TIRO-2110 file (N, C-alpha, C; in Angstrom, 1 decimal):
// TIRO-2110
0.6, -1.4, 0.0, N, 1, A
0.1, -0.2, 0.1, CA, 1, A
1.2, 1.0, 0.0, C, 1, A
0.5, 2.5, -0.6, N, 2, A
0.8, 3.4, -1.4, CA, 2, A
0.8, 4.2, -0.2, C, 2, A
1.1, 6.1, -0.1, N, 3, A
0.8, 6.6, 1.0, CA, 3, A
0.7, 7.9, -0.5, C, 3, A
-0.3, 8.5, -0.4, N, 4, A
-1.2, 9.4, -1.2, CA, 4, A
-0.1, 10.5, -1.5, C, 4, A
0.0, 11.3, -2.3, N, 5, A
0.8, 12.5, -2.7, CA, 5, A
0.2, 13.7, -1.5, C, 5, A
-0.5, 13.7, -1.4, N, 6, A
-1.2, 14.8, -0.1, CA, 6, A
-0.9, 14.7, 1.1, C, 6, A
-0.5, 13.4, 1.3, N, 7, A
0.3, 13.2, 2.5, CA, 7, A
1.7, 13.2, 2.9, C, 7, A
2.8, 13.4, 1.9, N, 8, A
4.1, 13.3, 1.8, CA, 8, A
4.5, 14.1, 2.9, C, 8, A
4.2, 15.6, 1.9, N, 9, A
4.9, 16.7, 3.2, CA, 9, A
4.3, 16.9, 4.4, C, 9, A
3.3, 16.3, 4.4, N, 10, A
2.5, 16.4, 6.1, CA, 10, A
3.3, 15.7, 6.9, C, 10, A
3.4, 14.5, 6.9, N, 11, A
4.1, 13.5, 7.0, CA, 11, A
5.4, 13.7, 7.2, C, 11, A
6.3, 14.3, 6.4, N, 12, A
7.5, 14.5, 6.0, CA, 12, A
7.9, 15.9, 7.9, C, 12, A
6.9, 16.5, 7.4, N, 13, A
7.1, 17.4, 8.8, CA, 13, A
6.8, 17.2, 10.0, C, 13, A
5.9, 16.4, 10.1, N, 14, A
5.5, 15.8, 11.5, CA, 14, A
6.0, 15.0, 12.3, C, 14, A
6.7, 14.1, 11.1, N, 15, A
8.3, 13.4, 11.7, CA, 15, A
9.2, 13.7, 12.4, C, 15, A
9.8, 15.0, 11.5, N, 16, A
10.7, 16.3, 11.8, CA, 16, A
10.2, 16.3, 13.0, C, 16, A
9.3, 16.8, 13.4, N, 17, A
8.4, 17.8, 15.1, CA, 17, A
8.1, 16.9, 15.9, C, 17, A
8.0, 15.7, 15.3, N, 18, A
8.1, 14.4, 16.7, CA, 18, A
9.1, 14.4, 17.0, C, 18, A
10.3, 13.9, 16.4, N, 19, A
11.6, 13.7, 16.7, CA, 19, A
12.2, 14.6, 17.3, C, 19, A
12.3, 15.9, 17.2, N, 20, A
12.9, 17.3, 17.4, CA, 20, A
12.2, 17.2, 19.2, C, 20, A
10.8, 17.1, 19.1, N, 21, A
10.0, 17.2, 20.3, CA, 21, A
10.9, 16.1, 21.4, C, 21, A
10.9, 14.5, 21.0, N, 22, A
11.5, 13.9, 21.9, CA, 22, A
13.2, 13.7, 22.4, C, 22, A
14.0, 14.4, 20.9, N, 23, A
15.4, 14.7, 21.3, CA, 23, A
15.7, 15.3, 22.5, C, 23, A
14.4, 16.9, 22.2, N, 24, A
14.3, 17.9, 23.4, CA, 24, A
14.1, 17.2, 24.4, C, 24, A
13.3, 16.2, 24.8, N, 25, A
12.8, 15.6, 26.5, CA, 25, A
13.9, 15.3, 26.6, C, 25, A
15.2, 14.1, 25.7, N, 26, A
15.7, 13.3, 26.0, CA, 26, A
17.1, 14.1, 26.9, C, 26, A
17.5, 15.4, 26.0, N, 27, A
18.2, 16.4, 26.5, CA, 27, A
18.5, 16.8, 27.6, C, 27, A
16.9, 16.9, 27.7, N, 28, A
16.8, 17.9, 29.0, CA, 28, A
16.7, 16.8, 30.4, C, 28, A
17.0, 15.9, 30.4, N, 29, A
16.8, 14.5, 31.2, CA, 29, A
15.6, 14.5, 32.1, C, 29, A
14.6, 14.3, 31.1, N, 30, A
13.1, 14.0, 31.5, CA, 30, A
13.1, 12.5, 32.2, C, 30, A
12.3, 12.6, 32.7, N, 31, A
11.7, 11.0, 33.4, CA, 31, A
12.0, 10.0, 33.1, C, 31, A
12.7, 8.9, 33.3, N, 32, A
12.1, 7.8, 31.9, CA, 32, A
10.5, 7.7, 31.6, C, 32, A
9.9, 7.3, 32.6, N, 33, A
8.5, 7.1, 32.9, CA, 33, A
8.1, 8.3, 31.5, C, 33, A
8.7, 9.3, 31.5, N, 34, A
7.6, 10.4, 30.5, CA, 34, A
8.7, 10.4, 29.2, C, 34, A
9.4, 9.9, 29.1, N, 35, A
10.2, 9.5, 28.2, CA, 35, A
9.6, 8.6, 27.1, C, 35, A
9.1, 7.1, 28.1, N, 36, A
8.2, 6.4, 27.3, CA, 36, A
7.3, 6.7, 26.8, C, 36, A
6.6, 7.4, 27.9, N, 37, A
5.0, 7.9, 27.4, CA, 37, A
5.4, 8.2, 25.9, C, 37, A
6.1, 9.2, 26.0, N, 38, A
6.4, 10.2, 24.8, CA, 38, A
6.5, 9.4, 23.8, C, 38, A
7.5, 8.9, 23.8, N, 39, A
7.9, 7.7, 22.5, CA, 39, A
6.8, 6.8, 22.1, C, 39, A
6.1, 6.4, 22.9, N, 40, A
4.7, 5.6, 22.8, CA, 40, A
3.2, 6.4, 21.7, C, 40, A
3.2, 8.0, 22.4, N, 41, A
2.3, 8.5, 22.1, CA, 41, A
2.5, 9.1, 20.5, C, 41, A
4.0, 9.3, 20.4, N, 42, A
4.1, 9.9, 18.8, CA, 42, A
4.4, 9.1, 18.1, C, 42, A
4.8, 7.3, 18.3, N, 43, A
4.5, 6.5, 17.6, CA, 43, A
3.4, 6.3, 16.9, C, 43, A
2.2, 6.4, 18.2, N, 44, A
0.7, 6.0, 17.8, CA, 44, A
0.1, 7.1, 17.4, C, 44, A
0.8, 8.5, 17.3, N, 45, A
0.4, 9.4, 16.7, CA, 45, A
0.4, 9.8, 14.9, C, 45, A
1.9, 9.4, 14.9, N, 46, A
2.3, 9.1, 13.6, CA, 46, A
1.7, 8.3, 12.8, C, 46, A
1.0, 6.8, 13.1, N, 47, A
0.8, 6.0, 12.1, CA, 47, A
-0.4, 6.2, 12.5, C, 47, A
-1.5, 6.7, 13.1, N, 48, A
-2.5, 7.1, 12.7, CA, 48, A
-2.6, 8.0, 11.2, C, 48, A
-1.6, 9.1, 11.7, N, 49, A
-2.0, 10.1, 10.2, CA, 49, A
-2.1, 9.4, 9.2, C, 49, A
-0.4, 8.5, 9.0, N, 50, A
0.0, 7.7, 8.5, CA, 50, A
-0.9, 6.8, 7.5, C, 50, A
-1.5, 5.9, 8.4, N, 51, A
-3.1, 5.3, 7.6, CA, 51, A
-3.8, 6.2, 7.0, C, 51, A
-4.6, 7.4, 7.5, N, 52, A
-5.3, 8.2, 7.0, CA, 52, A
-5.1, 8.7, 5.4, C, 52, A
-3.3, 8.6, 5.2, N, 53, A
-3.0, 8.9, 4.5, CA, 53, A
-2.7, 7.6, 3.1, C, 53, A
-3.2, 6.5, 3.3, N, 54, A
-3.0, 5.2, 2.6, CA, 54, A
-3.5, 5.5, 1.5, C, 54, A
-2.7, 4.7, 0.1, N, 55, A
-3.3, 5.0, -1.0, CA, 55, A
-3.4, 3.3, -1.3, C, 55, A
-4.4, 3.1, -1.2, N, 56, A
-4.8, 1.5, -1.7, CA, 56, A
-4.8, 1.1, -3.0, C, 56, A
-4.4, 0.2, -3.9, N, 57, A
-4.8, 0.0, -5.3, CA, 57, A
-5.6, -0.9, -5.5, C, 57, A
-6.6, -0.7, -6.1, N, 58, A
-8.1, -1.4, -6.2, CA, 58, A
-8.3, -1.9, -8.0, C, 58, A
-9.2, -2.8, -8.0, N, 59, A
-9.6, -2.8, -9.5, CA, 59, A
-11.0, -2.2, -10.0, C, 59, A
-11.6, -1.2, -10.7, N, 60, A
-12.8, -0.9, -10.7, CA, 60, A
-13.4, -1.5, -11.7, C, 60, A
-14.2, -2.1, -11.6, N, 61, A
-15.7, -2.9, -12.4, CA, 61, A
-16.6, -1.7, -13.2, C, 61, A
-15.8, -1.7, -14.2, N, 62, A
-16.5, -0.1, -14.8, CA, 62, A
-18.1, -0.7, -15.7, C, 62, A
-19.1, -0.1, -15.3, N, 63, A
-20.3, -0.5, -15.4, CA, 63, A
-21.2, 0.8, -16.0, C, 63, A
-21.7, 0.9, -16.6, N, 64, A
-22.6, 2.2, -17.0, CA, 64, A
-23.9, 2.5, -16.5, C, 64, A
-24.4, 1.2, -16.1, N, 65, A
-25.3, 1.2, -15.5, CA, 65, A
-25.5, 1.0, -13.8, C, 65, A
-24.4, 1.0, -13.5, N, 66, A
-24.4, 1.4, -12.0, CA, 66, A
-23.3, 3.0, -11.7, C, 66, A
-23.9, 3.1, -10.5, N, 67, A
-23.4, 4.6, -9.8, CA, 67, A
-22.8, 3.7, -8.5, C, 67, A
-21.6, 3.9, -8.9, N, 68, A
-20.2, 3.3, -7.8, CA, 68, A
-20.0, 4.7, -6.4, C, 68, A
-19.9, 4.3, -5.2, N, 69, A
-19.5, 4.9, -4.3, CA, 69, A
-18.4, 5.9, -4.5, C, 69, A
-18.6, 7.2, -4.2, N, 70, A
-17.4, 7.8, -4.6, CA, 70, A
-16.3, 7.7, -3.2, C, 70, A
-16.9, 7.2, -2.1, N, 71, A
-16.0, 7.7, -0.6, CA, 71, A
-16.1, 6.2, -0.3, C, 71, A
-14.8, 6.0, 0.7, N, 72, A
-15.2, 5.0, 1.7, CA, 72, A
-15.7, 5.4, 3.0, C, 72, A
-16.6, 4.7, 3.6, N, 73, A
-17.5, 5.4, 4.6, CA, 73, A
-18.8, 4.6, 5.1, C, 73, A
-19.4, 5.5, 5.7, N, 74, A
-21.0, 4.4, 6.6, CA, 74, A
-22.1, 5.1, 5.8, C, 74, A
-23.0, 4.9, 5.0, N, 75, A
-24.4, 5.8, 4.3, CA, 75, A
-25.4, 6.1, 5.5, C, 75, A
-25.3, 7.4, 5.6, N, 76, A
-26.0, 8.0, 6.7, CA, 76, A
-27.4, 8.5, 6.2, C, 76, A
-27.4, 9.0, 5.0, N, 77, A
-28.7, 9.4, 4.6, CA, 77, A
-29.1, 8.5, 3.0, C, 77, A
-30.4, 8.3, 3.1, N, 78, A
-31.2, 7.8, 2.2, CA, 78, A
-32.2, 8.3, 1.9, C, 78, A
-32.7, 9.6, 1.1, N, 79, A
-34.4, 10.1, 1.0, CA, 79, A
-34.7, 11.0, 0.0, C, 79, A
-35.5, 11.3, -0.8, N, 80, A
-36.1, 12.1, -1.6, CA, 80, A
-35.8, 13.1, -1.0, C, 80, A
-35.2, 14.0, -1.7, N, 81, A
-35.0, 15.4, -1.6, CA, 81, A
-34.8, 16.3, -2.7, C, 81, A
-34.9, 17.9, -2.9, N, 82, A
-34.8, 18.6, -3.7, CA, 82, A
-34.2, 19.3, -3.8, C, 82, A
-33.2, 19.0, -4.8, N, 83, A
-31.4, 19.7, -5.8, CA, 83, A
-31.9, 20.8, -5.8, C, 83, A
-31.4, 22.1, -5.3, N, 84, A
-31.7, 23.3, -6.0, CA, 84, A
-30.7, 24.1, -6.2, C, 84, A
-29.5, 23.8, -6.1, N, 85, A
-28.0, 24.2, -6.8, CA, 85, A
-27.9, 24.0, -8.4, C, 85, A
-28.5, 23.2, -8.7, N, 86, A
-28.1, 22.8, -10.4, CA, 86, A
-29.0, 21.9, -10.8, C, 86, A
-29.8, 21.0, -10.5, N, 87, A
-31.1, 19.9, -11.5, CA, 87, A
-32.1, 20.8, -11.0, C, 87, A
-32.6, 21.5, -10.3, N, 88, A
-33.4, 21.7, -9.8, CA, 88, A
-34.6, 20.9, -10.0, C, 88, A
-34.4, 19.6, -9.2, N, 89, A
-35.7, 18.7, -9.8, CA, 89, A
-35.1, 18.0, -8.3, C, 89, A
-36.4, 17.0, -8.0, N, 90, A
-36.2, 16.2, -7.0, CA, 90, A
-35.6, 14.9, -7.2, C, 90, A
-34.4, 14.3, -6.5, N, 91, A
-33.4, 13.1, -6.6, CA, 91, A
-33.6, 12.2, -5.4, C, 91, A
-33.2, 11.2, -5.5, N, 92, A
-32.8, 10.5, -4.3, CA, 92, A
-31.3, 10.9, -3.8, C, 92, A
-31.1, 11.1, -2.7, N, 93, A
-29.8, 11.5, -2.3, CA, 93, A
-29.4, 10.5, -1.3, C, 93, A
-28.0, 10.0, -1.2, N, 94, A
-27.6, 9.1, -0.5, CA, 94, A
-26.3, 9.9, 0.1, C, 94, A
-25.8, 10.1, 1.3, N, 95, A
-25.1, 10.8, 1.7, CA, 95, A
-24.0, 9.4, 2.8, C, 95, A
-23.2, 9.8, 2.3, N, 96, A
-21.2, 8.7, 2.8, CA, 96, A
-20.9, 10.0, 3.9, C, 96, A
-20.8, 9.3, 5.1, N, 97, A
-19.8, 9.9, 6.3, CA, 97, A
-18.7, 9.0, 6.2, C, 97, A
-17.4, 9.8, 5.7, N, 98, A
-16.0, 9.3, 6.1, CA, 98, A
-15.7, 9.4, 7.5, C, 98, A
-15.0, 9.0, 8.3, N, 99, A
-14.8, 9.0, 9.3, CA, 99, A
-13.0, 9.3, 8.8, C, 99, A
-12.6, 9.8, 10.1, N, 100, A
-10.5, 10.0, 10.2, CA, 100, A
-10.2, 8.3, 9.5, C, 100, A
-10.6, 7.4, 10.4, N, 101, A
-10.2, 6.2, 10.1, CA, 101, A
-10.2, 6.0, 8.3, C, 101, A
-11.4, 6.6, 7.6, N, 102, A
-11.3, 5.4, 6.1, CA, 102, A
-10.6, 6.2, 5.4, C, 102, A
-10.0, 5.5, 4.0, N, 103, A
-9.5, 6.4, 3.2, CA, 103, A
-10.0, 7.6, 2.7, C, 103, A
-9.3, 8.7, 2.5, N, 104, A
-9.9, 10.0, 2.5, CA, 104, A
-10.1, 10.2, 0.5, C, 104, A
-9.7, 9.4, -0.6, N, 105, A
-10.0, 9.2, -1.7, CA, 105, A
-10.9, 9.1, -2.7, C, 105, A
-11.3, 9.8, -3.0, N, 106, A
-12.8, 10.5, -3.5, CA, 106, A
-13.2, 9.8, -5.2, C, 106, A
-13.9, 8.8, -5.7, N, 107, A
-13.5, 8.4, -7.2, CA, 107, A
-15.0, 8.7, -7.3, C, 107, A
-14.9, 8.8, -9.3, N, 108, A
-16.2, 9.2, -9.6, CA, 108, A
-16.9, 8.4, -9.9, C, 108, A
-18.2, 8.4, -9.2, N, 109, A
-19.4, 7.4, -9.4, CA, 109, A
-19.7, 6.8, -10.7, C, 109, A
-19.5, 7.6, -11.5, N, 110, A
-19.7, 7.2, -12.9, CA, 110, A
-18.6, 7.9, -14.1, C, 110, A
-18.9, 7.4, -15.2, N, 111, A
-17.9, 8.2, -16.3, CA, 111, A
-18.5, 8.8, -16.9, C, 111, A
-17.9, 10.0, -17.3, N, 112, A
-18.6, 11.1, -18.4, CA, 112, A
-18.2, 12.5, -18.8, C, 112, A
-18.6, 13.6, -18.9, N, 113, A
-18.1, 14.6, -19.3, CA, 113, A
-18.4, 15.5, -17.5, C, 113, A
-17.6, 16.3, -17.0, N, 114, A
-18.1, 17.0, -16.0, CA, 114, A
-18.7, 18.2, -16.7, C, 114, A
-19.7, 18.3, -16.3, N, 115, A
-20.5, 20.0, -16.7, CA, 115, A
-20.6, 21.2, -15.9, C, 115, A
-20.3, 20.5, -14.2, N, 116, A
-20.6, 21.4, -13.8, CA, 116, A
-19.3, 21.3, -12.6, C, 116, A
-18.7, 22.8, -12.1, N, 117, A
-18.1, 22.1, -10.4, CA, 117, A
-17.9, 23.5, -9.9, C, 117, A
-18.3, 24.1, -8.6, N, 118, A
-18.4, 25.1, -7.7, CA, 118, A
-18.3, 25.1, -6.6, C, 118, A
-16.8, 25.9, -6.4, N, 119, A
-17.0, 25.7, -4.5, CA, 119, A
-17.8, 26.8, -3.3, C, 119, A
-18.0, 26.3, -2.6, N, 120, A
-18.6, 27.2, -1.5, CA, 120, A
-18.2, 27.5, -0.6, C, 120, A
-17.9, 28.5, 0.1, N, 121, A
-16.9, 28.5, 1.0, CA, 121, A
-18.4, 28.4, 2.6, C, 121, A
-18.4, 27.9, 3.6, N, 122, A
-19.1, 27.9, 4.4, CA, 122, A
-18.9, 27.6, 5.9, C, 122, A
-19.6, 27.2, 6.6, N, 123, A
-19.5, 26.5, 8.1, CA, 123, A
-18.8, 25.5, 8.5, C, 123, A
-18.1, 24.7, 9.5, N, 124, A
-17.6, 23.4, 9.5, CA, 124, A
-18.7, 23.0, 11.0, C, 124, A
-19.9, 22.6, 10.6, N, 125, A
-20.4, 22.1, 11.1, CA, 125, A
-19.9, 20.5, 11.3, C, 125, A
-20.3, 19.7, 12.1, N, 126, A
-20.3, 18.1, 11.8, CA, 126, A
-20.7, 17.7, 10.6, C, 126, A
-20.1, 16.6, 10.0, N, 127, A
-20.8, 16.6, 8.9, CA, 127, A
-22.1, 15.7, 8.8, C, 127, A
-22.8, 15.0, 9.8, N, 128, A
-23.9, 14.5, 9.6, CA, 128, A
-24.7, 15.6, 10.3, C, 128, A
-24.5, 16.4, 10.2, N, 129, A
-25.4, 17.9, 10.8, CA, 129, A
-26.4, 17.7, 9.7, C, 129, A
-28.0, 18.1, 9.8, N, 130, A
-28.8, 18.0, 8.8, CA, 130, A
-28.3, 19.4, 7.8, C, 130, A
-28.0, 20.6, 8.3, N, 131, A
-27.8, 21.7, 7.6, CA, 131, A
-26.7, 21.9, 6.8, C, 131, A
-26.0, 20.8, 7.0, N, 132, A
-23.9, 20.5, 6.7, CA, 132, A
-24.4, 20.7, 5.3, C, 132, A
-25.1, 19.9, 4.3, N, 133, A
-25.2, 19.9, 2.7, CA, 133, A
-25.3, 21.4, 2.6, C, 133, A
-26.3, 22.4, 3.3, N, 134, A
-26.3, 23.6, 2.3, CA, 134, A
-25.7, 24.9, 2.9, C, 134, A
-24.8, 24.5, 4.4, N, 135, A
-24.8, 25.5, 5.0, CA, 135, A
-23.2, 25.4, 5.4, C, 135, A
-22.3, 24.5, 5.2, N, 136, A
-20.6, 23.8, 5.2, CA, 136, A
-20.0, 24.3, 4.4, C, 136, A
-19.0, 24.4, 4.0, N, 137, A
-18.1, 24.4, 3.1, CA, 137, A
-18.1, 23.4, 2.3, C, 137, A
-18.1, 23.2, 0.8, N, 138, A
-18.8, 22.1, 0.3, CA, 138, A
-17.9, 22.4, -1.4, C, 138, A
-18.2, 21.7, -2.2, N, 139, A
-17.5, 21.4, -3.8, CA, 139, A
-18.6, 21.0, -4.1, C, 139, A
-19.5, 20.9, -5.0, N, 140, A
-20.3, 20.4, -6.5, CA, 140, A
-20.0, 20.1, -7.7, C, 140, A
-20.0, 19.1, -8.3, N, 141, A
-19.4, 18.6, -9.2, CA, 141, A
-21.1, 18.0, -9.9, C, 141, A
-20.9, 18.0, -10.8, N, 142, A
-22.2, 17.1, -12.0, CA, 142, A
-21.8, 16.5, -13.0, C, 142, A
-21.7, 15.4, -13.5, N, 143, A
-21.4, 14.4, -14.3, CA, 143, A
-22.5, 14.4, -15.4, C, 143, A
-22.0, 14.4, -16.6, N, 144, A
-23.2, 13.8, -17.3, CA, 144, A
-22.7, 12.8, -18.4, C, 144, A
-23.5, 11.7, -18.3, N, 145, A
-23.5, 10.4, -18.9, CA, 145, A
-23.7, 10.4, -20.5, C, 145, A
-23.4, 9.2, -21.5, N, 146, A
-23.0, 9.8, -22.9, CA, 146, A
-24.9, 10.0, -23.2, C, 146, A
-25.5, 9.2, -21.9, N, 147, A
-27.0, 9.2, -22.7, CA, 147, A
-27.7, 10.7, -22.3, C, 147, A
-26.9, 11.8, -21.9, N, 148, A
-27.5, 13.0, -21.2, CA, 148, A
-27.8, 13.0, -19.8, C, 148, A
-27.8, 12.1, -19.2, N, 149, A
-28.6, 11.7, -17.9, CA, 149, A
-27.2, 12.6, -16.8, C, 149, A
-27.7, 13.3, -16.0, N, 150, A
-26.8, 14.1, -15.2, CA, 150, A
-26.7, 13.3, -13.6, C, 150, A
-25.8, 13.1, -12.7, N, 151, A
-25.4, 12.9, -11.6, CA, 151, A
-24.4, 13.9, -10.9, C, 151, A
-25.3, 14.3, -10.2, N, 152, A
-24.5, 15.2, -9.2, CA, 152, A
-24.1, 15.0, -8.0, C, 152, A
-22.7, 15.1, -7.7, N, 153, A
-22.1, 15.0, -6.0, CA, 153, A
-21.9, 16.1, -5.2, C, 153, A
-22.0, 16.0, -3.7, N, 154, A
-21.0, 17.4, -3.6, CA, 154, A
-20.5, 16.7, -2.1, C, 154, A
-19.4, 17.4, -1.9, N, 155, A
-18.2, 16.8, -1.0, CA, 155, A
-18.4, 18.5, -0.2, C, 155, A
-18.8, 17.3, 1.0, N, 156, A
-19.0, 18.9, 2.3, CA, 156, A
-17.8, 18.7, 3.3, C, 156, A
-17.3, 19.4, 3.9, N, 157, A
-16.1, 19.7, 4.9, CA, 157, A
-17.1, 19.5, 5.8, C, 157, A
-16.3, 19.1, 6.9, N, 158, A
-17.4, 18.6, 8.4, CA, 158, A
-16.2, 19.6, 9.5, C, 158, A
-16.2, 18.9, 10.7, N, 159, A
-15.8, 19.7, 11.3, CA, 159, A
-14.5, 19.7, 12.1, C, 159, A
-14.1, 18.5, 11.0, N, 160, A
-12.2, 18.4, 11.0, CA, 160, A
-11.9, 18.2, 9.8, C, 160, A
-12.1, 18.5, 9.2, N, 161, A
-12.3, 17.9, 7.7, CA, 161, A
-11.8, 20.0, 7.1, C, 161, A
-10.6, 20.2, 6.7, N, 162, A
-10.5, 21.7, 6.4, CA, 162, A
-10.2, 22.2, 5.0, C, 162, A
-9.8, 20.9, 4.2, N, 163, A
-9.5, 21.2, 3.1, CA, 163, A
-9.8, 20.2, 2.0, C, 163, A
-10.3, 20.3, 0.8, N, 164, A
-10.7, 19.5, 0.1, CA, 164, A
-10.4, 19.5, -1.5, C, 164, A
-9.4, 18.9, -1.7, N, 165, A
-8.6, 19.1, -3.0, CA, 165, A
-9.4, 18.3, -4.3, C, 165, A
-9.0, 18.6, -5.4, N, 166, A
-9.6, 17.9, -6.3, CA, 166, A
-8.8, 18.1, -7.7, C, 166, A
-8.6, 17.1, -8.7, N, 167, A
-7.9, 17.3, -9.7, CA, 167, A
-8.9, 16.9, -11.2, C, 167, A
-9.7, 17.5, -10.9, N, 168, A
-10.7, 17.7, -12.4, CA, 168, A
-11.7, 19.2, -12.4, C, 168, A
-11.4, 18.6, -14.0, N, 169, A
-12.1, 20.5, -14.3, CA, 169, A
-13.1, 20.2, -15.4, C, 169, A
-13.6, 21.4, -15.3, N, 170, A
-14.9, 21.6, -16.4, CA, 170, A
-15.0, 21.0, -18.0, C, 170, A
-15.8, 20.4, -18.5, N, 171, A
-15.4, 19.8, -19.8, CA, 171, A
-14.3, 18.6, -19.9, C, 171, A
-14.1, 18.3, -18.4, N, 172, A
-13.1, 17.1, -18.5, CA, 172, A
-13.9, 16.2, -19.0, C, 172, A
-13.3, 14.7, -19.6, N, 173, A
-13.6, 13.3, -19.7, CA, 173, A
-13.4, 12.4, -18.8, C, 173, A
-13.7, 11.9, -17.9, N, 174, A
-13.5, 11.4, -16.8, CA, 174, A
-13.6, 9.8, -16.4, C, 174, A
-13.0, 8.8, -16.3, N, 175, A
-13.8, 7.2, -16.0, CA, 175, A
-14.1, 6.7, -14.8, C, 175, A
-15.3, 5.8, -15.1, N, 176, A
-15.7, 5.6, -13.6, CA, 176, A
-14.6, 4.9, -12.7, C, 176, A
-14.5, 5.7, -11.6, N, 177, A
-13.6, 4.9, -10.3, CA, 177, A
-12.5, 5.7, -10.3, C, 177, A
-12.2, 6.4, -11.2, N, 178, A
-10.9, 7.4, -11.4, CA, 178, A
-10.8, 8.0, -10.2, C, 178, A
-10.0, 8.4, -9.8, N, 179, A
-9.3, 9.3, -8.5, CA, 179, A
-10.1, 10.8, -8.8, C, 179, A
-10.9, 11.5, -8.2, N, 180, A
-10.7, 12.8, -8.7, CA, 180, A
-10.6, 13.8, -7.5, C, 180, A
-10.5, 13.3, -6.4, N, 181, A
-10.2, 14.4, -4.8, CA, 181, A
-9.6, 13.4, -3.8, C, 181, A
-9.2, 14.6, -3.0, N, 182, A
-8.6, 13.6, -1.2, CA, 182, A
-9.5, 15.1, -0.4, C, 182, A
-9.7, 14.0, 0.4, N, 183, A
-10.6, 15.4, 1.7, CA, 183, A
-9.8, 15.1, 2.8, C, 183, A
-9.3, 16.2, 3.5, N, 184, A
-8.5, 15.6, 4.4, CA, 184, A
-9.3, 15.8, 6.0, C, 184, A
-8.7, 14.6, 6.5, N, 185, A
-9.3, 14.4, 8.1, CA, 185, A
-10.7, 14.9, 7.9, C, 185, A
-11.5, 13.4, 7.4, N, 186, A
-12.9, 13.5, 7.9, CA, 186, A
-13.6, 14.4, 7.3, C, 186, A
-14.6, 13.8, 6.3, N, 187, A
-16.1, 14.6, 5.9, CA, 187, A
-17.4, 13.9, 5.4, C, 187, A
-18.0, 14.3, 4.6, N, 188, A
-19.7, 13.7, 4.0, CA, 188, A
-19.4, 14.2, 2.4, C, 188, A
-20.0, 13.1, 1.6, N, 189, A
-20.2, 13.0, 0.2, CA, 189, A
-21.3, 12.6, 0.0, C, 189, A
-22.1, 13.5, -0.5, N, 190, A
-23.8, 13.2, -1.1, CA, 190, A
-23.6, 13.0, -3.0, C, 190, A
-24.3, 12.3, -2.5, N, 191, A
-24.9, 11.9, -4.4, CA, 191, A
-26.2, 11.5, -4.7, C, 191, A
-26.7, 12.6, -5.9, N, 192, A
-27.8, 12.8, -5.9, CA, 192, A
-28.2, 11.9, -7.6, C, 192, A
-29.6, 11.2, -7.7, N, 193, A
-29.4, 9.9, -8.3, CA, 193, A
-31.1, 10.4, -8.8, C, 193, A
-31.2, 10.2, -9.8, N, 194, A
-32.5, 9.7, -10.8, CA, 194, A
-33.5, 9.4, -9.6, C, 194, A
-35.0, 9.7, -9.0, N, 195, A
-36.1, 8.7, -8.6, CA, 195, A
-36.3, 7.3, -8.9, C, 195, A
-36.1, 7.0, -10.2, N, 196, A
-36.2, 5.9, -10.7, CA, 196, A
-35.1, 4.6, -10.7, C, 196, A
-34.0, 5.3, -10.2, N, 197, A
-32.8, 4.5, -9.8, CA, 197, A
-32.9, 3.6, -9.0, C, 197, A
-32.4, 2.0, -8.8, N, 198, A
-32.5, 1.3, -8.4, CA, 198, A
-31.7, 1.3, -7.0, C, 198, A
-31.8, 1.6, -5.8, N, 199, A
-30.9, 1.6, -4.7, CA, 199, A
-30.5, 0.3, -4.3, C, 199, A
-29.2, 0.3, -4.2, N, 200, A
-28.5, -1.0, -3.7, CA, 200, A
-27.9, -0.7, -2.3, C, 200, A
-28.0, 0.2, -1.3, N, 201, A
-27.4, 0.1, 0.1, CA, 201, A
-28.3, 0.7, 1.0, C, 201, A
-28.5, 0.4, 2.1, N, 202, A
-28.9, 0.7, 3.0, CA, 202, A
-28.3, 1.7, 4.1, C, 202, A
-29.3, 2.3, 5.1, N, 203, A
-28.5, 2.8, 5.9, CA, 203, A
-27.5, 2.4, 7.1, C, 203, A
-26.4, 3.1, 6.8, N, 204, A
-25.6, 2.2, 8.2, CA, 204, A
-24.7, 1.4, 7.3, C, 204, A
-24.5, 0.9, 6.3, N, 205, A
-24.4, 0.0, 5.3, CA, 205, A
-22.7, 0.9, 5.3, C, 205, A
-21.2, 0.0, 5.5, N, 206, A
-19.9, 0.6, 4.7, CA, 206, A
-19.8, 0.7, 3.2, C, 206, A
-19.5, 1.4, 2.6, N, 207, A
-19.1, 1.7, 1.2, CA, 207, A
-17.6, 1.9, 1.1, C, 207, A
-17.1, 1.3, -0.1, N, 208, A
-15.6, 1.2, -0.3, CA, 208, A
-15.8, 1.8, -2.1, C, 208, A
-14.8, 3.1, -2.1, N, 209, A
-14.9, 4.0, -3.2, CA, 209, A
-14.6, 3.2, -4.4, C, 209, A
-15.4, 3.6, -5.5, N, 210, A
-14.9, 2.5, -6.7, CA, 210, A
-15.2, 1.1, -6.8, C, 210, A
-15.8, 0.8, -5.5, N, 211, A
-16.5, -1.0, -5.4, CA, 211, A
-17.7, -0.9, -5.1, C, 211, A
-18.0, -0.6, -3.8, N, 212, A
-19.7, -0.7, -3.6, CA, 212, A
-20.4, -0.1, -4.4, C, 212, A
-21.5, -0.7, -5.3, N, 213, A
-22.3, -0.3, -6.2, CA, 213, A
-23.8, 0.5, -5.4, C, 213, A
-23.5, 1.6, -5.4, N, 214, A
-24.9, 2.2, -4.8, CA, 214, A
-26.3, 2.3, -5.6, C, 214, A
-26.5, 2.2, -6.9, N, 215, A
-27.7, 2.0, -7.4, CA, 215, A
-27.3, 1.8, -8.8, C, 215, A
-28.5, 1.4, -9.4, N, 216, A
-28.6, 0.6, -10.7, CA, 216, A
-29.4, 1.3, -11.1, C, 216, A
-28.8, 2.4, -12.7, N, 217, A
-29.7, 3.1, -13.2, CA, 217, A
-30.7, 2.6, -14.3, C, 217, A
-31.8, 3.2, -14.3, N, 218, A
-32.9, 2.8, -15.4, CA, 218, A
-32.1, 2.8, -16.9, C, 218, A
END
């Protein structure tokens, strides 16, 4: 398993800081029990940050009728709602909560053309808050499939997540399952599907980016 490019500089700086702290403690003749505690806590903290930036290699089974999970996490919302930013129609919303322990690579749920991307500044409510979809810092992305159907996704920053990086632009042609973004330190991702889509997941079900089939399109 490799380390994602978004984490390499952070991990390097963190390692240097932790080493300096522990070297300083040792230099000032800190009691052994405190030294051992510092060594242990530093190691655990570094490993936690390291696993957050892991970048597993996965095999994508491309299917134009499937909508794949764009994120690792847990399904926290499945409901009919009115999407008012771009689609302006009723859709089925599926929301995936990403904890700090999940892989934070986001993958395209479908293949097609990127028709719309918009960043919104906002609050940092906890990602499962009902108003986080409309009030938190977020990025909205719209995919257009070959048949003209549009699928909207929304990346939502949470109480911990403070940076959303994405690697796509309007009019880009993208492949299903391809990495398009990385969210640092926990967040939520909403997918807005046609009402007639067959939903394949349930509340509290775990999802795997690029692997779990959220829904089947008619």
